[in-house]
N, C-alpha and C positions, 0 to 999 in steps of 0.2 A: 639566632638573629631576629630582631624585630621586623616583622613584615610590614611593608608600606601599606598593604591593603587593610591591615588591622587598624590603621589610623583613619580609615574612611575618607581619605583625601585623594582628590584627583587633580591632574594638571589643570592649569587655567589657560595660559598663553598657548601651550602646545596641545591642548585637548582636541582630539578628533581630527587632526590634520593628516592628510594623506598625500600631499604634494600636488594635488589637483584642485582642491577646494579652497584656493586662496583668493578667489575673486570676491568682489563686493557683495554679490548676491549670496554667496556662501557665508560670508561674514555676517551679513544681516540675518540670515537664517539661524545663526548661532547667537543672536541677540545683539549683534554689533551695531554701533552708533546709537543705541537706545540711551546710553548714559549721556552722551553729548546732546542729543535732542531733548532729553528731560531737563538738563541743566539750562539749555537755552529757552525752551518753551515755558518753564516755570520761573525763568529769570532769577535763578538762585544767585545770591550775591557772591562775587568773587572771593570775598573774605571767608564765606561759608564753605566754598569749594576747597580753599587752602586748609581750613580747619579740619575738614573731613579727611584730607590727605594726611595731615599731621596725626590724626587719630588712628590711621592705618598702620603706623610705624613702618611705612615703606622707606627703605634706605636705598641710596644709589647703587645700581647693579653693575656699574662700570669698574669698580675697584675700591674707591675710597669709602663707600658705605655711608655717605653723609645723608642725614634725614631729608627726604625729598620735599616734604611740606615746608620745612624750615628754609630750604634753599629758595623755594618759590616765594616765600614771604619777604625775601631780601629785595626782590624787584621793586623799584620805586614806581608805584602805581600812578602818581601824579606827574611823572616826568613828561614834559610838553612835547618832546620830539619822538622820533622813531625808536622803537625798542625791538629786540630780536630774540627769537627762540631757536636754539640749535640742538640738533640731535647728533651725538657722537657714535657713528657706525664705522669708525675707522678702526676696525678690529684687527690689531696686529700682534697682540700678545701671544707668543707661542703657547699652544695648548687650548686656546680659546676659539670656539667656533659656534657660539650660540646666537650672536646677533645676526649673522648671515642667514641662519635658519629662520629667524623671525621675519626678516624682510623677504625671504623666499617663500615661506609657507603661511605667514599671517601678517602681511604688511599693513592691513587696514587697522589692526589693533594699535600699531605704532602711530598711524595717521590720526586715529581718534584720540589717542593719549596726548599727542602734541596739540591737537585742536582744543582739548579741554585745558591743557596748560596755558595755551595762548589766551583763552578766555579769562582764566583765573588771574593772569598777570597783565592783562590789557595790552597784548601784543598782536600785531596784525601781519607780521612777516616771519617766516621760519625757514630753516634750511636743514636738510639731512646730509651730513658729510659722510660719504660711504667709501670704505676701503677700495683703493683703485684696482686691486687684484681679484676682485669678485664682480667682474663687469656684468655677467649674466644676471646676478642678483640686483645690481644697479638698474638694469633694464626692467626687471620685474617690478621694482619699486616705482619706476616711472610709469609703468602701466597702471599700477594701483592708484597713483596720483591722478591719472586721467579719469579713472573710474570714479574716484571721489569727487572730482570737479564736476563731472557729468551728472552726478547724483545730488549736487548742491551740498555736499559735506565739506567742501573746501571752496574758497572764493568769497564772493560778496553775498551778504545776507544769508548766511548758512542756515539751512533748514527753516527759512522764512523769518529768521530773527534779524536783529540789527547788527549782528556780529560778523565781522569780516576777517578772514585769515587766509593768506596766500602761503603755500608751502612748496618749496623747491628742493630738488635733489642736486647734489654736487659730489663729484667723485675725486678722490685724491689719486696719488700715484704709487701707493704702497710704502710710504715712509712711516716707519714705526713711531718716530717722534711726533707725527701729527695726531697721534692718539692723545697726546697731552693737550689739554683744552685750549691753552693760549697759542700753542704752535698750530693747532687746527684753525683757530681764528685767523692767524697770519696767512695760512695757506688759502683759506676761504676768501681772503681779501686779495689774493693773487701775488702774495709775497713769498719769500723763502720760508719754509716751515720751521721756525725756531721759536722756542718758548719765550714768553715775555717775563719781565720782572713783575713781581706782585708784592705789595699793592702797586697800582690799583687793581682790584679784582674785576672779573668780567661783569659782575652784577652792576657795577657803576661805570666801567670802561671796557666794553667788550668789542663786538663786531663793529667796525667802522667808528670806534670810539663811543658807541652808544651802549646803554644798559642791555646786558645779554644774559640769558639763562641757558646753561648747557647741561643736558642730561644724557645718560646712556640709552641705547635702543631698548634694552629690556626694561629699564625704568619707565619709559614712556608707554611701552606696550602693556605694562601692568596696571596703568592708571584706569583704563575703562573697567577693569574687573574690581578695582577698589570701589568705584561708584555704583557698580551693578549690585554688589552685595553689602555695601556700607563699610565705612572705615573700621569700625570695631570688629566686625565679623572677619574682615580681611586680616586684621592684626592677630586675631585669635587662631588663624591657620598656622602661625608660626610660634615664636617665643616672645616674651617681653623684650621690647626694643629691637626685635627682629621679625617684623610682620610679614605675612604672606608666604608665597612660594618663591623658589629660586631655581633657575635653570643652571645645572652643572654640566660642563663639558668633560666627560670622562674619556681619557685617552691613556695610552701606554699599555702596560701588560695586563689588560682586562679582556675578558672573553667577548664582550659586546660593547666596544667603544661607541660613544654617541652622546646626545644631549638628553638629560633626565631632569624633569621638573618635579621637585619635591618640596614639602613644607620646610621653611627655615627651622633649623634645630633638629632635622632628621639625623640620626646617627650615621657616621661614615660607614659603619658596617652594613647598614641597610642600603645605602647608596651603592656600595660595592656589590651587594647581592643583586641589585637591579641591573648592574652592568655585567652580570654573569659570573661574578667572582674572578679570581685570578686565572689568567690564561694558562692552560696545560697543567693546572693544579700546582703551580709553583708557589713558593712562600712570598709573602709581601715583605719588601725590604725598606722602601722609602716612598713618600708621597709628597708632591708639591701641591698644596691644596688650593692655590688661587691664581695659577698662571706662573710662567717661568721666572718672574721677578720676585716671587714670594719665597721666604725661607723654607727649605726642605725639612720635613719631619720624618722620624723613623716610623716604620709600619706599625710598631706596637703602640706608639703614642696616638697615631691616627685611628687605630681600631677602637680606642677608648674615647674618641672625640666626636662631638656633634658638629653638624655643618651649619654654623651661624657665625656672625662676625665676632661675638664675644667669646664663644667657646674656642674658636681657632686662635684668637689672640692669646687666650689663656694658655693654650698649648705651645705657644711660641712662634706662631706664624701669622698670616693674614688670609682672609677669605678672598680678597682681591676680586677678580672677575668671575670666580667660580670655575676656573679651569683646573680640573683635578688630574694631575699627571702621576700615574701609578707605576712604580718600578719594582720588579721582582728580584729574587736573589741572584739572578745572572747578570745584573747590571753593575758595571764598574762605576763608582761614584766619581772617580777622577775623569774618566772619559765623558760622563754625563756633564760634569762641570765645564769641561773643555768646550763642549758644544754650546752651552749657555753663554760662556764667556766670549766665545767667538761672535755670537749673535749681538751682544751688547757693544762689543768693539766695533762691529760693522755698522750698527744703527745709531751710534752717537752722532749728534748733529755737529759736534765740534765747537759749540759756542763757549762752553765752560772748560777751562784748563784741567781741572781735576778729572772730569769725565773724558775729555778728549785724549789726554795722555794716560790717565789711570786705567781705562778699559783696555788699552793696548798692553800695558804692563801685566794686568791680570791674565789676559789671554796668553801672552807669550810665556809667562811663568807656569801656568797650568799645562800648556803645550809641552814645556820642557819636562815637567814631572811625568806626564803621560808617556812620553817617548824615551824614558829611561835616563834623563839627564838632570834629575832633581837634586837639590842640595839640602843639607840638614836645616838650614835656616830659612828655606823657602816658605814654610807654612806661617812662620811669624811675619815674614815679609809680606805675604799675601794679606794677612789680617791688617797689617799696618797700612798697606795701600788702600784696602777697603775702607779703613777708618778715615783716611784722608780724602776719600771720594764722598762717602755717605754724609748727607746733610750739608754739603758744601757746593751744591750746584743749583742753578736756577730752577730746574724742574726735577722730577723724581727719577729720571733715567739713571742718574748716578747711583741713587739708592738701589734701583732695580739691578744694576750690575754688581753692587757691593754685597747685597744681602744674600744671594745664593752662595757666594764664595764663603762668607763668614759662617753660614749655617751648615754647608757641606763639611767644612773643616771641623766645626764644633761637634756635629753628630756622627761623622765618619772619619775622625782623625786617624785612627789606626790604619785605615785603608790608604790614606795619603802617605803616612809614614812608611808603610810596607812598599809602596811604589818607589819612594825615594831610596830606601835601603836596598831593596832587591832588584830594582830596575825593571820590574814587571808587575803585573796585576795580582792582587790577592784573590780575586774571584777565579775559581778553577775553570780552566779552559773547556773541560768536558761538559760543563753546564751550558 
């Protein structure tokens, strides 16, 4: 295996964090807020800030992987009214737990990144929408906001400049659907969290009907490091079109589950090595590379794949949020799919008929197969239902429910067929 240390790359966002050194003075000691102060003191033109971000090849770390600099350039700078900046910390994707660690252990990196973004886009008000089931981390972020305000890194005339930026925290109530950016905006406005039709897109009609830019927590937290080292150097840490480092949430059947920050394009085999390898020496069977909504891949395919957006797409899945769920040879794929299908059935907001009705059908059919009542035509029926959901809903939750079903059946069809024919699992019980 390729050793990460041989690449002479260290983490950026997670470097040197011990759970206690999250305060402003600790962040400043690590070079924090220097990028923001330099941009403001030197009065670097906003267009130049966005150009530097484009040069970094930083892509959105929340799931879609959209180029961050390009997204920032969509904000209409000459818009006469209020504009908004929103951070999506509504981390509800099963297997994903990186963003909560950022606001718990390095919240000022997020604050500085948002302030730089606000300056670049001419925005004076921002919100961080935080998942409602991590309230202790919400409190931590509120403390960090107070520290930043006291140090004049937030508020009026930041760092002695003419730039004003007010940043507020807002907590949701644990609804998975509010991780979708327009449902998040609805919730932020005090409404029922349901996705909006697009277009119009948030860049032109977002929070309170005003132009709004929304990025993920890790995306904003990476921004100060882009400007500390320069866009081209940041890009060079990763691969072409996949700049910088990425935090991967490793869970499942690995020896050392946790968050690991590595360069984009790091081989999966190296990432698995960092996580201690397979637990109890078991063989790798399957991997979901980007959170529960991404298509599953076989272990053999993953062991030959690099961890970046383009490589994972070529392998047949998506990098998503970077939540890597590893499954060993003892895992029943039918039972695994049952758990995933139940989650999406429960979390559908019910706005779109294909998702509202289809997720229930998927769950009930997989439940039937798992419990020994499967029928020969069930697999074709599952694929048909998934086809009628995917691409036919307002937001991507329908796709998130359909893709695991299609990929599980595609890559492990014989296991599903065995369940249906023999009324029990193919995986030996002694394992």
